[in-house]
N, C-alpha and C positions, 0 to 999 in steps of 0.2 A: 443485430449481427455482432458476432464476437470474432476477434482476430484469431484467438486460440482458446481452448479450454485451459483452465488454470493449472500451471505446474510450477512449483517452487522447489528449490534445491538448497540443502544445507549440509555442511560437513559435520559428521558426528565426532565431536572432540573428546578429550580426556581418555584416550586409549581404551582399554578393555572396560574400565568403569563406565565410560560414556556409552559404549555399545549396550551394556547390560542395563544401564539406567533407561535408555530409550526402549528397550524390550519391556521393562516393567511399566513404563508410561503407556506404551502403545496398547498393552493388553489389560490395563487397569480399568475396571468399571466404577471405581470409587474416587478416581482423581477428580478434582474440582473442575478441570477443563472438560470433563466428560459427563457433567450433570445432565446435559440435554441430549447426549448421545443415546439413541434408541437401542443400538446393537453393535457389538464389536465381534468381527468375524476374522479368523485367521485364514488367509487365502493361500499363502505359500510359506512353507517352512514352519518352524516351531521355535520354542525357546532354545533347543539344541542348535538351531541354525545360527542364532545370535552368539551362542557360546563358541561355535566353530569360527565365526568371523573374528571374535575376540582372541581366540587361540592363535589363529593365523597371524594376526597383527603382533601378538606377543612374541611369537617365534621369529618373525622377521626382525623385530626390534632387538631381540637378544642376539641374533646373528649380526646385526649392524654393529652392536657394541663389541661383540667378540672379535670381529675382524677390523675394528677401529676404522670403519668407513667414514669418509668425510661427510659433513652436513649434520643437521640436527636429527636426533633419533625420531622415528615415526611416532606421532602423537594422535593421529586420526586414522582409525582402522576401517571406517565405512563412510559412505555418503548416502543421504536420504532424500528421495524425491517424494513430494506430496502431490498427488493427482486428484484434482477437485472438480466436481460437477455442480452446477447450480441446483437449487431446490426445484423439485418437480421432475427431475430426471433420476430414475433409480434403476440401474442395470441389475440383473440377477447375479447371484454369486458366480454361476457358470460364465456369464458374459464378462464379468470382471476378470476372471481367470484367463479368458481368451484375450482380453485387452492387454493384460500384463504380459502374457506370453509374447504377443507381438512387439511390445515395447522392449522387453528384455532381449529378444532376438535381434532387433535393430541395433540396440546398444552393443551387443556382443560383436556384431559385424564391424561396427565403427571402431571398436577397440582392437581389432585385428587379432583375435584370440586363436591360438592354434588348437588342435584337437584335444590335447591334454588340458590346456587352460580352460577351454570351453566346458569340459566335463567337470572341472573343479568349480568353475564359475556358477554352474547351476545349483550347487550346494551352498552357495554364499548369498542367496537371494531370500529376503524375508519381506512378506507383504501382509499388512493388516488393514482390513476395511472398517471404517467407522460410518455407520449409517445414522444420518441426522434427520430431525423432523422435516417433513416435506411441505407442511402447511406454512403459509406466510410467504412474504417476499424477501424479508431481510435475513441475513445469516448464511453461513456456508451450508452447502448440501453434502451429499455423500462424498467421502474422499478416502483414498488409499495411501497409506504410508509405505513406501517402497524403499527398504534399506538394503544396500548392496555392499559387500566387502571390497576393500580396495586392494588387498593383497591376494594375488592369484599366482600359484606356481612360483613362489619366492620372488615375485616382482610386484612393484606398485603400479596400479592402473592410474597413471597420472592424469590421463585425459578424461577420466570419468566425472570429475567435478568442474570441468571447464565449460564455458558458455556453449560450446558447440554440442556438448552432450545434452545439456538442458534443452537446447533448441531441437535436437533430434527426438528427445522424449516427447516434447510438445507436438511435433509433427506426427510422430507415431501414435500418440494418444488421440489426436484428432482423427486420424485415418482409422484407428481401431474402433472408436466409438461409432463412426459412420458405418464401418463394415459389420460390426456385431450387434449394434443397437439401432442402426438406421436413423441416426440423428446427426445432422450436419451443423457444426458450430457456426457456419456462415449464415445459416437460415434462422438461428436462434435469436429471439428478441429478448434481451435482458429487461427485467423489471426496473422501472425508475423508482428509487427510494422515495417514500412518502415524506412530504415536508410537514413536520409537526408544528404544533402551536409554539413551542419554545423557539424553534428556528425563526418563525415569522415574527415573534416578539423581539428576538435579538436583532433581526434585520430592521425592524421599525425603530428600535432604540438607536441603532447605528445611523440611520437616515436622519433622525431628529438631532443627534449629536453633530452631524455634518452641517445641518441647517443652522444650528446655533453658532457653530464656528464661523460660518459664512456671514452671519449677522454681526458678530463681534468684529470681524475683519472689515466689513462695510462701515461700521460706526467709527472705527479708527481712521479709515480713509476720509470720512466726512469731517472728522475733527481736524485732520491735516489740511484739508481743502479750505475750511473756514479760517484757519490760522494764516494760510497763504493769502486769502482774500483780504484780511485785515492788514497784513504786511503791505500788500499792493495798494491799499487805500491810503496808508500812511505815506508811502513813497509816491503816490499819485501816478501809479503805473496802470493806465486805463486798459491796456491790452491784457495784462495779467489779471486784472479785476474781472474782465469779461470772460476770460478763459476759466477762472475759478468759479465764477457764477454759474456758467453752463455745467461745470462738473458737479457743483453742489446740487443743482436742480435734478441732475441725472441720479445722483446718489439718493436723494430724498424720494424720488419716484420708485427706485428699486426697494428702498426700505419699507414702503407702503405695502409691498407684497410679502414682507416677512412678519412672522408672529412675534411681536415685541412685548417684552415684560414691562410693567409700569415704570420700573427704574430706567429702562432703555428709552422709553417714551419721554420721560422727564429730561434725560440727558440730551435728546435731540432738540426739545423745546428750549433748553438752556443755551445750546450752541447756536441756534438760529434766531433767538429772540431779538438780537440786535441787527439782523440782516434785513434791510428794507425790502428785498425782493422775495423773502421767504415768509412774509406775513400773510 
């Protein structure tokens, strides 16, 4: 069972340069991050859409500076959502378009766009599908990069990158996959990652180090107890002698369960050689 299908959000920084850099990245078949990508498909818009998003941002920024409006000039012209499905789930291109249409409709309603803004909003949506290998349990599955312009009808859509918008996209994505692909995220059983030999070896080494630390700690305790026993003998404190004798016996019993090195065994023999009850 999954709480939601995976949706991540990031602000596209560095103004127009940032928008066009994302455009190049999303459509590049030679980028190192796309070496395992099977196919890159443009679902909504084109390079001109990204140029339009960048132009809208530049115009708004120029207007800000010209009118000397307060606050920092706009430096982010778009927000990007990444909608990801696990391996083994591959909607068709048409299904992805229907899913994205539902998500964008829900988002436009939440942003309270008027008729003019909605018409402009539709031309500021860019979506690119990356189809990933479906075999195996590890790694991301098919995912869509959904880039949306922040400037519509000469105003900034401030709510578009807030948590409430990400939450809405997640909810809409869940509902759309169920509606158009008949797959319910609540019924999906995620694969448990295989635990490799390296992880098991690391865990074994960690456990051995912990045991070694406990052995050293117990040896230090034994040494302290023996010293206290000798002090009590000199002072003829019978009560303290009996107390320390019981503690020494207990420590020796515990140490028998530990894997001791030859050096540690010799140390114990040296400590207890003069104890009458330890022979």
